[in-house]
C-alpha positions in Angstrom: 25.3 -24.3 -21.8 23.3 -21.6 -23.6 20.2 -23.8 -23.5 20.5 -24.1 -19.7 20.9 -20.3 -19.3 17.9 -19.7 -21.6 15.9 -22.2 -19.6 16.8 -20.6 -16.3 16.0 -17.1 -17.7 12.6 -18.3 -19.0 11.8 -19.8 -15.6 12.8 -16.6 -13.8 10.8 -14.5 -16.3 7.7 -16.7 -15.8 8.1 -16.5 -12.0 8.3 -12.7 -12.2 5.2 -12.5 -14.5 3.1 -14.8 -12.3 4.0 -13.2 -8.9 4.5 -9.6 -9.8 2.0 -9.0 -12.6 -0.7 -11.7 -13.2 -1.2 -12.7 -9.5 -2.1 -9.2 -8.2 -3.9 -7.9 -11.3 -7.3 -9.1 -10.3 -7.0 -7.6 -6.9 -5.4 -4.2 -7.5 -2.3 -2.7 -9.0 0.8 -4.6 -10.1 3.9 -4.3 -8.0 5.6 -0.9 -8.6 8.1 -0.1 -5.8 7.9 3.4 -4.4 11.1 5.4 -4.3 12.3 6.1 -0.8 11.4 9.8 -1.4 7.9 8.9 -2.5 7.4 6.6 0.5 8.5 9.4 2.9 6.2 11.9 1.1 3.2 9.6 1.4 3.9 9.1 5.1 4.5 12.9 5.7 1.3 13.9 3.8 -0.7 11.3 5.8 0.1 13.1 9.0 0.4 9.7 10.7 1.6 10.2 14.3 2.2 8.4 17.6 -0.9 6.7 18.8 -2.4 6.4 15.3 -2.9 3.3 13.2 -2.0 3.4 9.6 -2.5 0.9 6.8 -0.9 0.6 3.3 -3.1 -1.3 0.9 -1.1 -3.4 -1.4 2.1 -2.9 0.6 4.6 -4.5 -1.8 8.0 -4.7 -0.2 6.9 -2.6 2.8 8.6 0.7 2.0 5.5 2.8 2.8 4.7 0.8 5.9 8.3 1.4 7.1 8.0 5.1 6.4 4.7 5.3 8.4 6.3 3.4 11.3 9.2 5.8 11.3 6.6 8.5 12.0 5.8 6.5 15.2 2.4 5.3 13.9 1.5 1.6 14.3 1.7 0.6 10.6 0.1 -2.3 8.9 0.5 -3.5 5.3 -1.9 -5.7 3.4 -0.3 -7.7 0.6 -1.5 -10.8 -1.4 1.8 -11.7 -3.0 3.6 -14.2 -0.7 7.0 -13.3 -2.1 6.5 -9.6 -1.4 5.1 -10.4 2.1 8.4 -12.2 3.0 10.5 -9.4 1.5 8.5 -6.8 3.4 8.9 -8.6 6.7 12.6 -8.9 6.1 12.8 -5.2 5.3 11.0 -4.4 8.6 13.4 -6.6 10.5 16.4 -4.8 8.8 14.8 -1.4 9.8 14.4 -2.7 13.4 10.7 -1.7 13.3 9.2 -5.0 14.6 6.4 -4.1 17.0 5.5 -1.0 15.1 5.3 -2.3 11.5 3.4 -5.4 10.4 2.7 -7.0 7.1 -0.4 -9.2 6.7 -0.6 -11.8 3.9 -4.2 -10.8 3.1 -6.2 -9.0 0.5 -7.0 -5.5 1.6 -10.5 -6.1 0.2 -11.0 -8.5 3.1 -9.4 -6.2 5.7 -11.5 -4.1 8.1 -10.4 -0.5 7.7 -12.5 0.8 10.6 -9.6 0.7 13.1 -7.2 2.8 10.9 -6.8 6.6 11.2 -4.8 6.7 8.0 -4.7 4.6 4.8 -2.2 4.9 2.0 -2.7 3.5 -1.5 -1.2 3.1 -4.9 -3.8 1.2 -6.9 -5.0 1.1 -10.5 -7.8 3.3 -11.8 -10.0 0.2 -12.3 -10.4 -0.3 -8.5 -10.7 3.3 -7.3 -14.5 3.5 -7.5 -14.9 0.2 -5.5 -12.1 1.3 -3.1 -13.8 4.7 -2.5 -17.0 2.9 -1.5 -15.0 0.7 0.9 -13.2 3.5 2.7 -16.4 5.6 2.9 -18.2 2.7 4.4 -15.5 1.4 6.8 -13.4 4.4 7.9 -14.5 6.8 10.6 -15.1 10.5 9.9 -11.9 12.5 10.0 -9.8 9.5 8.9 -7.3 10.3 6.1 -6.6 8.5 2.8 -3.5 9.3 0.8 -3.4 8.1 -2.8 -0.5 8.2 -5.2 -1.4 8.8 -8.8 -5.0 7.6 -9.0 -7.8 9.7 -7.5 -11.2 8.7 -6.2 -14.0 9.5 -8.6 -16.3 11.4 -6.2 -14.5 12.0 -2.9 -13.2 15.6 -2.6 -9.5 15.9 -2.5 -8.4 18.0 0.4 -4.8 18.6 -0.7 -2.6 17.6 -3.6 1.2 17.5 -3.8 2.6 16.3 -7.2 0.8 13.0 -7.9 -0.3 12.5 -4.3 -3.8 13.3 -3.2 -5.0 13.6 0.4 -8.6 12.9 1.3 -10.5 13.2 4.6 -13.4 10.9 5.2 -16.5 12.8 6.0 -15.5 16.0 4.2 -16.9 16.5 0.7 -19.0 13.3 0.9 
């Protein structure tokens, strides 16, 4: 009996390590869910509004995407972990935000950011230089980027609230 419990525990731990740590590590940050308050703060600081398109890069379980959609923006999340994609899509259905919130099973590195007015991120420091180059190249002047915890190395921060930095593409570049 104890052996069976330990075996199941080891399988679950292995599953969690593979899908929540090792799988995303080469592509960005590991899965760290935002608190509801942090998700709302990111959405509020983004200024996302009706008629705008917003993206959350590495969207996890969809909390920030849902917060952006609740501000009436068309919100898209990009996530590489298939388990989190399914969880996020379920969370969007539970929030009754189908049609305004979307989760794409896709690496944000392969996503075209040119159609987005707002991008929110929580990534590791090791990707911020490359990600800064991507947003500068793809996003239009005036677009906003909201980053939690990690800042861009060269892009000028327009506003900071706690650990959240707001950037505007085309200013300070």
